[in-house]
N, C-alpha and C positions, 0 to 999 in steps of 0.2 A: 471637391476643394483644392488641392494637389494640381489639376489637370488647367484649372481658371489660374493657378496661379504663375504656372509654364507657361503658359500664354500669356499672361499679364508682361511677363518678362522677358519671354522672346519676342514681343513684338514693340515695347520703350525700353527695355533696358539695353547698354553700353552707347546711347548717344552721345552727343560732347555736351557740354553744357549752353554753349552759346545756341545751339538747338533748342533747347527749352526757352530759353528768354526770348527769344524769336517766335516762338511758339506761344507763349503765352501772352505775347504781345498781339499776337495774330487772334487770337481768342478775345481779350478786351477789344482790340478795335471792331471786330464785328461783332460783337454784341451791343456796342453802339451805334451799327450802321445803322442808325434808323430813316434818315432822309430819302435814299434811295428807293426803300418801301413806300412809302407816301408821298413821294416829292408830283406825280402826275395829277393827285387827289391834293396837295396843297394849292399846287396852281391852280385848277378848273375851280374849286369849290370853296377856296378860303380866298384866294387872291384875285378868284373873277376872273381871270384869262380862258381865252376859248381853246378848244382843244387844236387848232392850229400854233397858236401862241406859246401853250405847254410842248407841243411835236418841238417847234422851234428851240426851246429851251434843252430838251432834251436830246434831241440832236447836237447844238451847243458843248453839251456837256461830254457827248462821245467824240466832236473834233477835238475839244482839249484833250480828250482820252489817250488822242492815236499820236497829238504833239508828245502830250507827256511819256509818251512810250518810248518815243524815235531820244526825245532827248535824254530822259533819263537813262538811257542806256549807255549813251555816249557818256553822260557824266558819271555813270557806275565806273567804266573801266579808267577816266581819265582824270576825276576827280578823288576817287574812292567808293565803295558802297556806305561805307558809313555817315559822310557827308552828305549824300543825296539823299538816304532814307532821311535824315532827322530834317533835311532841309527842306524835302519832299511833306511828311507827316506836319511840321510848324506850318507849314503854306496852308497847305490842305488843310489844318486847322483854323487858320484865322478866314481864309474864304469861306467858312461851312460858317463864320456866325455872320461874314458881310451878306453870304446870301440867306442867313437869317431874317436881316434887317432890311435887305432889299427891296424898295416897294417898286419904281418906273419897270415898266418892260425889261430896258435897256439895261439896266442897272442887274437885273437876277438875271440877263442873258450873260452877260460879261461875267458875273461871281458864276454862272454855272461853266461857263468856257475856263476862268483859271481856277477852278475847282477842279472837273475831270482833268488838266493837265494837271495840277498837284500830284493829286491820288492817283494816276497812271504813273506816275513819274516813280514810285515808289517800287513797284512791279519787278521792274527788270533789278531794281539794286537790293530786294531781295529774295530773288530768285538765284539772284551771284552769290550772296552770301552764304546763305543755304547749301549751294551748292559747294561753293571754299570751306566750309567746315564740316561738312558729313563727308566721312568716306564712301565711296563709290558703291562698294558691299552693302551699305546700310541705307544707300538714299531711297530705294523703292517704300521699305515702312516708313522712314522720313516724313518723304511727300503723302503718302499714307495719311499720319496724324497728323500733318497741318492742313491736309485736304477736309479731315475729319474736324476739325478747330474752325476751319473755314467754315463750315454747313451745320455745327451748332451753332455760332456765335448767330450766324445767319438768321435762321429758323428760330434761336430765341429773340432778337431782336423784331424781326414779324410781328413776333406776339407781343412783346413789349412797347413797339412801337403803337399801336392802338391804345392801351393805357394811357400810353405818353402824350397823343395826342388829344386824348381827350379833357387834359390841363393847359393845352395849348400849344399851337404847330411850333413856335419859338422852341418849346423845350426839346423836340425831336433835332432840333439844330445845336443846339447848347449843349446837351449830353452826345451827341455825335462828335463834334469838337474835343472836349472834355476827356475821352475818351480816346481819340488820336493824339492829343497831348502825352496823355498817360503814355503809349504805345512810343512815343521818342523819348519820355524820360526812360523808361525800362532800356530803350537804345545805349541810348546815352550813360547812364551808371552802371549798364552790366557789358555790352555787347561792344568788343574793341574791332577795327578795324582790319578786314580779312582777305583784302586784296593781297598778293604776295608781291613783292618784290621782281620776283623772276618773271609775274607777269607782264610788267611793263617794259617790253625789248628798248635796249640803250641803241639810241639814233647816232654815229658821228654830227658833230656841229654841220649844221647849214644843208641836212639831208630833208628831204620831205618825208612827210609821216604817212607809213602805210596807209593805203588808200581803205578802211572799214567797209567803205559802202562798196567799192568795189568788189572785196573779197567776198563781203554777201552775195551779190549779186552773182558770182561767178559759181556759188558752190550750189550747183544743183541738187545734189544729194537733200540739202537744210531745204530749200526753196521747196523741193518737190514734198519734204515733211510739213512744209506752213501751207502749202496749198490744201495739203490731204487736211489740216489743221482748220483751214478757214471753208469748207464745204460741211465739215463735222458740224461747226458751229453753227454756219446757216440752217443745218435742220433743227440743231438743240436750241437755239433762239427763238423757233416759231412756239414754246413754252410759254415765254410771255407778250407772245405779239398777236399769233393766232386763233393757239389755245382758246380764248377765254373768250374769244369772238365766235369759236366752232360750239362752244358751251353754250353762248348765249343764246345762240340759232336755237338749241336742242332744248328751250324752255328753262335752262338752270341758271339760278342767280348769280353775283358776285361772289356772295359769300360763299358758295359749292364751289366754285372755280377756286376761292382758298384753301377750306379745306381740303380737296384734293389734291391743290400743288403742294402743300403742304404733304404731303405723301414722300416728297423728294427729297425732304429734309429729312422726313424721319426715319429713310432708312438709309440713309448713306448716316446718320449718325449711326445707326444700329448695325449697320454691315460693314460699312468703312472698315473697320482695322481689322474683317479677316481677311482682305482682299487680300493683301500681299502675301500670306501665308496658300493662300488656294490659286494664285496665279506663279508663284514661288519656282524657279526651275524650267518655267516651260516658255517657248517660244515669243520672242516678244512680238512679233510680226503675227502670229496665228493669235495671242490676242488682244491686239489691236485690229484685226482682222473680224474676231468674232462679236468686240465693242462694236465694232459700225453696225454688222448684223442686227444686231439685239433694237441698236438704237433706231435703225431704220425701222425694224419690226414695230416695236413701240409707235412709233409715230405713224408709223402708217396703218396699225390700228384703229387709230385716230380717224380714218377715213368710215368706220362703221361704227364708232362709238353714237348711243341714242340718250344713253342713261349715266348718273353720276358717278355709279360703280363700275361701268365699262370703263368711263373717261380715266377713272381710278387705277383700274389694271393697265391702260397703257403709262400712264406716269410709273407704273413701278417697274414693266418691264424695259421703258428707257432709262429708268434710272440705274438698271444696273449694268448697261451698257456703260453709261456715264461712269458706275465706280469701276469697272473694268479701264474703263481706259485714260481715265484722272494719272494717276498715279503713273503708269508705263510712260505717258505722254511724256510725265517731267522728268521723269530720268531718263528720256532717249534724249530730250531737248539738251538734258547736261553733260550728256557723251557726246553731242554734234556740238560742241562750244567749242570753239577753242579758248583757252586758258586766256589770253592777252586781248580777248573780244567779246570774253563773256556776258557782260551789260548789254553790247550792242545787238548778241543774238537769241537776249534772251528779251532787249526790245523789240526786235523784231519779229519772234512767236509771240509776243502782246499785241502788237499790231494787227496780227489775221482776227484775233477778237474784237479789235476796236472797229475795223470794219468790217466784220460782222454784226454787228452790237446796230450798224448804219443802215447796213444792207437789207437784214433779213429782214424787219417790218415791213420795207418795201415791194421788197423781191415776192415774198408770202403775199402780201394784200393784192400786186398786180396778179398771182397766180388764180386766189382765189375770187377774184372780178372777172379772168380773164375765162379762167378753164373752168372754176369751181371748186369747192371746197373739197371733193372727192379725190380730185387730179391733185391737188398739193397736195396731203398726206400722202397719197401713192407716190410721187412723185418725192417726198423725204423718205420710202422707199427704196426705191430705185437708187436715189444718192446715198443710201447708207450702201445696198448692195456692191453698187461699182467701188466705194470707198474700199471696201471687205478685199474685191478684187486686186485695188492697186495698192492695198497693205501687204498679200500676199506676192506682189510681183515686184515692189521697191524694197521689202526687206532685206534682202541680203546685203543690197548695197549700202544699204545706215548700217546695219552691223560692221561691213569694212573698214567703212567710215570712221566708224566709233572705234574698233580697235587702232586705227592709225591715227586717231588723238589721243589715244590713251597714254598717261605716263610711264618712259621705260621702264619704270621702277615697278609699274604694276603687273602682275603677271595675267596673263591673256590665258583662258582657259578656253577651248575652241568646244559651240558648240553645236549641233546639230538637228535639225528640226525635228527629225524621228526618233533621238535619242536622249532622253534629258539626262543634264549635267550633273556631276556628283556636286555632294550634298553640299561640301566648302564654296563650290561654287555657281551656289543655287542664284542667292540675291543677284550677285552679278552678272547672271546667265538674264534674270528678268528683265534690267538695264542692258540685255546685247541682242538676241534674236527676236525680241518679244513687243508691247506698249500700252488717251486721251485727260478743267477750268474752268472755272468759276463757276462755277459756277458762283457763290457766293461773291460781292460786288464789294 
């Protein structure tokens, strides 16, 4: 019992109160995230739209999300984290209700576009606020806890959505909107603005603002990391596009796919809180490389799966890679983001997920159609292996960049790949030489 109590204290203790308000808002919001789970079914079965029309609506959601992350990142730095979050959440709740009541295709498509814009505009602000309030040494476990809340909420929502849909699909939209408003109220009542005044450099009158876009585009270290995340997302998102098709080809039902993919959320909820201690003090580049390799192996084995238990095994394997990837990814982005451009860097990183969300189904379908199912999954394995090598090669440059961006008041403890850092620098090191999102949405 004492060991469990000690583990719980080490995992959750010492984090700022503001973090727990944000964490609570995340959990509540994800518990009500019904619409994304059932939107495709709602559009085709309840509304009678064709598969092509449903695909158009979902694609416009992604387009809106891409715009939202860009605009949200800019507003986060210029306007502030708190007002951006509040506006995004209230706008998303409004558009959620609008989408639920929309009837013509043009209205549904417009609602999906605007909903994606508002929903994704919140991500850069939330990420920047988390970085603002959590000290660097605690970010690994803070992001792990938040990732755990996302998956717990989303897993529960996937189960509750089926029950809510039986009472009427409109209830899905209403509950989703209500939980989004509750999250906004928590932020309004309990969370203050976290952007530091020093993060907004003063400019002489008449001086042109520094080109944020130019800064990001010239940051080759950061863009290299974003590119690696894009490839990871292209592989990872095959689980919601090509995996159900592959399982259908094996004679398995959609219900079986639902049960198999649920293993992803269950494993994350059960094991994610142990990940920070597992990777604590290890080279971030090595952790990221291992995560890429494990994910590649998991998806690659899908090429040989022909039964539910085998597909379940592949899901468990690539989920382990996802669990290693996500918290390390978040801490590294935090360290590669200059204070004054933190929101826009978060937005640029989120954009890689939006691009992958639009491209992954199309690219996966083309490869599967032109080359075959086996080649698709073996190709995912090859990408994972190449990414592992890329992380090992690019890791030192990322860590040098992270050290350059650390505040002068923050001590720097050198970390070598071959020797673990001292215990007091362990978590900071896990955000230094070593390293991946979403899943929940």
